N, C-alpha and C positions, 0 to 999 in steps of 0.2 A: 290205437289209442296212446301208446307210449311215443310214437313218432310224432304225433300232434303235439304232445307235451313238450318234447324236446324242441321242436321247431318253435313253439311258443317262448321257451326259455331263452332261445337264441336271439328272439326279437325284442325281448323285454327291455334290455338297456337302452336300445335305440329308441324304442317307443317312449321309454320314460324320459330320455333327454328331450324328445320333440314335445312331449306334454308339458315339461317344465318351462320350455321356451315359449309355448303357447300361453301358459299361464302368466308368465311375466309380461308378455306382450299385451294381454287382455287387461291386466291390473294396471299398468302404467305405460301406455303406448308411446306417448311422446319421450318419456325418459328413456325407454328401450331404444327407440330409433336414435335419439341423440347420443347415446352411449356407443352404439354401432358405428355412427358416423365419426365420432372422435377417434375410435379405434382404427378406422380406415385411414384417417389422415396421418395418425402416428406412424402406421406401417409405412405408408407411402413416404413420409418425411424422413424417417429414420432407419428404415430397412430397404426399401426398393430404390430410392433416389441415389444413395452412394454408388449402387451397383450398375446404374444405367448411364449411358451416354448417347444421345440422339444420333441416329444414323440415316441412311438413305431411305430405310422403310418407312419413316415417319412423314406424314403430309406436311408440305411446306407451310401450310397455314398454321400448324401447331407450333412452328419455330419462330413465329413473330411475337417478340416480347414487348413491343411498344412502338412508339413513333417519334420521329423529330421532324417537325414542320411536315407532317403527312408522309415522311419517308420511313419505311418500315425498319426496325431494328430487328434483324434476323440472326439466327445461328445457323451455320452451315460448315460442313467439314473443310478445313483448310482456310476458313475465314478469319478475320480479326477476332470476332467474339470467341471462336474456338481456340485460337492461339492464346488469348487472355485466360480463358478457363483452364488450359494447361499449365499456364504459369502460376496461377493462384493455387491450383491443385498441388503443385510441386512444393509450395511453401505452407500449405494447410496445416500440416502436422506441426511444424515449428512454431506457428502463431495460433495454434488451437482453433483453427477456423472450421465451421461446419461446412457440409456440402452446399447448404442454402447460401452461405456467405460467399463461398467460392464463386457461384453463379452470379450472385448479386454484384459483386465487385467486378467481375468480367463484364457484366451487363452495363454498369455505370461507365466503366472504361470506354466501352464501345459507344455508348451514347454521346460522350464527350467528344470522341474522335469524329463521329458522324457529323455532330453540330459544327465543329471547327472547319471540316471540309466543306460543309455547305456554306458557311459564313465566308470563307476564303473564295469559294467559287463564285458567289454573288458578287464578291468585291472585284472579280476579274483577274485575280492572281493565279498564275500558272508557273511553275519552275521551268527554266530552259531545258531543252532536250539534252543539250551538252552537259548541263549541271547534273542531271539525273543519270546520264551515261556514265559519267565519271564515278558517281557514288556506286552504281551497279558494278563497274570495273573494279572497284576497290574491295568488293566483298571477298572474304577469305576463301570461299569455295572455288573462286575462279583465279587463285594465285598459284604460281608455279615458279620457284626459284626467285621469289620476291617481285614477280612481274605479272601483269594480266595474261591469262592464257585463253586465246580464242577457242582453242580446241575444247577445253573444258566448258567454256560458255555454251558452245554449239551442241554439247552432249545432251543438254536438257531440251525438252520438246518445245515447240513454238508457243503453245498455250501457256506453259509454265514460265517461259521468258517474258511473254506480255504480262502475266499476272505479276511477276517479280518486279518488272520495271515500273507498273502501276503502283505497287505498294511502296517502293522506294520514292516515287513521286509524291505519293499521299504523305509519307513520313517527312519529306522536305516541306510540304505545305504546312503541316501540323507544327513543325519547328519554327517556321517563319512566323506563323501566327502567335506562338508564345513569345518569341522574341520581340515582335512589334507590340504586343500587349504590355510587355515588361517595360519597353520604351516609352509607350504612350502614357501608361500609368505613373507618371512622375511623382516621386515621393520627396522632392527637394525640400518642401516646407517641413514635412514630417522628419526628414534626416537632419535638418537645421535645428529643430527642437530638440531632437534626440541628442545630437552632438552636444548641446549646451548642457544637457543633463550629466555629462561626464565630468563637468567641473561644478563646484571645486572639488579637488581630491586632497586627502589628508593622509599624513603618515603618522603612526601612533607607537608609542612605547606603552606598555601596561604591565601592571603587577597583579598576580592572581592570590587571593586569600581563600584557599579551599576550606569547606567545612571540616575536612579531615585534619586540619591544622589546629582545631580546637584542642587545647592541651588537656592532658590527663588531670593536671592540678585543678583545673576549673570543673571537671567532671566530678572529682573527688569532693570539692566544696559543695556542689549541689547535693551529692549523696549525703554529706554530713548533715545538711539542712533538712533533709527528708529521709531520716534513717529507717523508718517503718517501711517505706517503698522498697528498700533494697536489702532487707533481711532475707537470709537464706532459709528456706523451708524444705523439710524432707518428708514427703507424704506418700502414703499408699491409699488406693481408692477402689470402691466397688460401685459400678454403674448398673442401675436397673431401669429398664423402660417399661415395665409392667404396670407401675403405678405407685403412688406414695404408700399405700397400704402394704404392698409387697415389700417395698424398701424398709418400712418401719418394722415389719416382722423380722426381717434379717437383722436390723439393728438391735432389736430386743434379744434376739439369740446371742449376738456377739457380746452385748453388754453382761448378760447373764452367764457368759462363758459356755454356752450350750454349742457354740461354734467357733471354729478357728478362722480368723480373718483371711489367712492366705488360701485356706480350702474353699472357703466361699467365693473368694475372688476368682479362683480358677475354674469353679463349676457354675457360677451364677452370674458373674460380672460380664457386662457386654461393652467393653471397651478395649482399647490396644494393650492394656496393661495386665489383662486377665491371666496371660500364660506366665507372668512374672509374679503371680501372687498379689497382683494390685500395685506393685512398687512402680510409682511414677517419677522416681528420682528427685534430684534437688533442683530447685529453681528459685528465682527471686520472687519476693511477694508481689511486685508489680505485674509479673507475669500471669498472676491469677486474676488480674482485673477483667480480663475478656472471659475467663472461664466462670468466675464467680462475680456477677455484676453488681449484687447487692453488697454495699460496703460492710454493713453490720456483720452479715454471714462470713464475708471474706476475712474480716478481722478475728472473728471467732476461730476460723480455721487456722490462720497464721499463728494464733496464740495457744494453740493446743499443747499441752504438755506431752512428754514423750510417753508413747502408748496410749494416749487418750483418743477416744473416738468421737467424731463430731455428730451432731444431730444430722437428720436427713436434709440435704440441701437440694432445691430444685434448679436444675441447670438445663440449658438447651439440649444437652445430649440425654437427659433423662433424670432419675432421682440418684443422687450420689451420696456415699458415706465415705468420709475422709478418716484416716488415722495418721497421727504424727509418729514417724519412726525415730525422730530426735526432735528436740525442742528448736524453734526457730533461733537463729543467731544473727547478730550484726555481721556483714560482709567485711572481708578483708579488703580495704580500699588501697592497700599497697600492691594488691595482686593485679597484674595487667588484664588478665581475663575478666575479672570482675569489672574493672574500670571500662573496658570495652562494652560490656552489657549496660553500664550506665550511659555511655555515649550513645549506644543504640536506642535506648529508651528516650534519650533527649532528641535524637533525630526524628523519631516516630512521633513523639508526643509533645516536646517542647522545643521545637525547632527554632522559635523565635528567640530562645535564650542564646543559642549558638550564634545566630544571625546578628544579635545586638553586640555580642562580644567582638565578632569579626568586623562589623561596621565601625565600632569605636577604634579598633586596631587600624583599620584602613584610613580613617579620618585622621588619626594621629600621624600616619605615613604621609598622607597628603599635606598636612600642615608643615611637616619637616621639609618636604620636597620644595615647598615655596621658598624656603630659606637657603637650603643647600644644593638643590638640583635633584633630579630624579635618579640618575645614575649613582650618585654619592650615597643617597639614602638607601637605595635598594641594596647596594653592595654592603653597607653596614648592617643590614638586617638579614643578610644572606638570602635574600629573595630571588626567585627565578623570574627574570623579566623577559618579555617577548616583544615582537614588533609586527605591526600590521601596516600595510600601505604599499604604494599609494592607493587609496580606495576613495571612489565617489560615494554618494550616499545611495548605496545600492541595495535597498530593501528588497528581499525576496530573491537575491542572487540572479539577476538578469545576466545570462551568459555573455551578452555583448559588451559588459563592463567587467573590470576586475571585480572578483568576488571575495567576500570575507571567509566563506568556507573553504576556499582554495588554499588558505594558510594552514589549515588542520592543526590548530593549537588544542592540546588536551585541556579540557576544562572550559572550553568555549564553543561547544558544539550548539547548532541551532541559533547562533546570534544573527543569522542573515534575516531572520523574521522576528527579532526581538526589538520591539519599538522603543523600549526604554534604553537600550544599548545605542541605537542609532540617534536618538534625540539627544542623549548625553554626548556622544562622540562628536556631533556637529554643532553643539551648542556651547561646549567648553572652549574658552579662549585659547588660542594657541600659546604654547609655553606655560601653561597652567595646568595643575593636576584636576581631574574631574572630581566630583562628588562620588561616593561609593555607588557602584551599580550592582544590584542584586541580579545575577543572571538567571533566567528562567529555565524550564526544562529539566534536564537530569544533571545539569552542571555542578550543582551544590558548591557554588563559589560565589565570591564577590571580587569585582575588579576596580582598580584605579586606572583610568584611562589618561595618558599624557600626550596630547597632539602636540608634536614638536615641529611640523612643517605643513604649510597649506599651498597648494597650487590653484591659483584662481585665473590665470591667463596663459594658456599653452595652446597655440594654434594646432600643433601636430596632434594633441590629444582629441581636440574637437574634430578634426578632419578624419582621423583613424575611426572614431565612433560613427561619424556620418557614413563612412565607406562601409563599415560592418553592418549598419542598419539597412543601407540600400541593398547590399547583397543578400542580407537575410530577407528582406522584403520580397525582392524578386524570386528568390528560391522557394519561399514558403507561402507568403500570403497571396502573391499574384496567382500562383498556380491553384491554390485552394479557391480563390475568388472566382477563378474561370470555371472550375468545376460546380461550385455553389450556383453560380449565375446560370449555367445551363440546366442543372437538375431542377432549378426552381422556375425555369422559363415556361410560359403559357404555350410555347411551341412543343413542349415535351409531354407526350402522352404516355404514361407509365402503365403497361399492361403485365408487369413482370410476375406478380404474385399468382394471378389468374392462369397465365401460361404455363408457369412453372409447374403448378400442381396439375393442371389439365395434361400437360405433356407427359409427365411421369406416370400419371394414372392411367392414361391411355396405353403407355407402353407396358 
């Protein structure tokens, strides 16, 4: 009897698991099956695939990833597809490529090569035997003392020599195709148009008026006109999240002297000042605007007498009780730190005041430049001046033209995509100061541009631009167009996805 019981106990976990699986299958059969399929796919894609490379034991039918004009694109050891897979695998970690991407890129490279060889074969082109022989003879593995070694060449078996010769012939065919396509796809018209875009070019001088140059005297004027905003307040606080009734009970105890503010703050407050007995330090009145949104409540807290405790104030953080440790007092506007706080407030909340002041200064500068000249006026104001040029209207920093960002002038970052900057730069008459330009982004500055020279007719600039464009086109666009044309051709039958998963699942 005991033996049967023990046997049953050993079987119970397995039996329980089977029962649970059966129960889930009966309740939701389609969901259950779908979940299992997804799990299988995930295991294949991310666990099995990276560890598997097809070998000779896999049927050749499984290695067919697609067709080009009914010609199969197959993976075989030592073939071009395999070679490309090895190349992409070697750089996969650097470029964070998945195993799937490695195989897909190798496959597409093989499709393009197959298509090119097919196109060239139908055109009747074959490289001469002498040409291919010379390329084979120049390979590093056959060199000895700087010359071709027949002994080294004959050390490899006949089949390998034949394959090597054919690979070199195919390489020559593919190179010839790309050369021919680059020649046929003439970009003369586009290059002419592009070359004309290089002109006109302008050279500029400019003066920068940074927001940081807004004087302390002006900040003090604003503070004097708004004294209540810049009063210094010294507060302690108790924050309660439990509700208004709880906060009111605490307030009643404090006002009846049944509790000490600091003790309550340490034991019941729920903010960062609790360990300090509620002491939140000194700050300016305007800094309370975000903390206490209601203006009437905020004014009441600011005007508390020393030792006076506020009513309960509802804030986003909870219900708060304030106490004035000292009466609020007017800030010392001779103090640099105080003025820096005023400037910070203006930058965050009244930026237009600083901007208007700087624009007025820049307009005054431009007016005097018209009479005395840019260099003279800039020197008289001790302004730092800079130069740009020669620049075409290169919005967006096209690398084939001189770029504005290449000058790396502090305070003028991002001007390559600043429409206002370019519009002003090329609409202002040469020899005249521009209107003030408020730079966007994080520049926090205003500039006066002074175009002092314009190049409108320079054959060398146009020709250099045309040459740059033609070279770029052949190197980038032509090769990309070849690939896109082949991979979107009706002759291409893509079986990659189905073969990829079937291949590794079968393995």
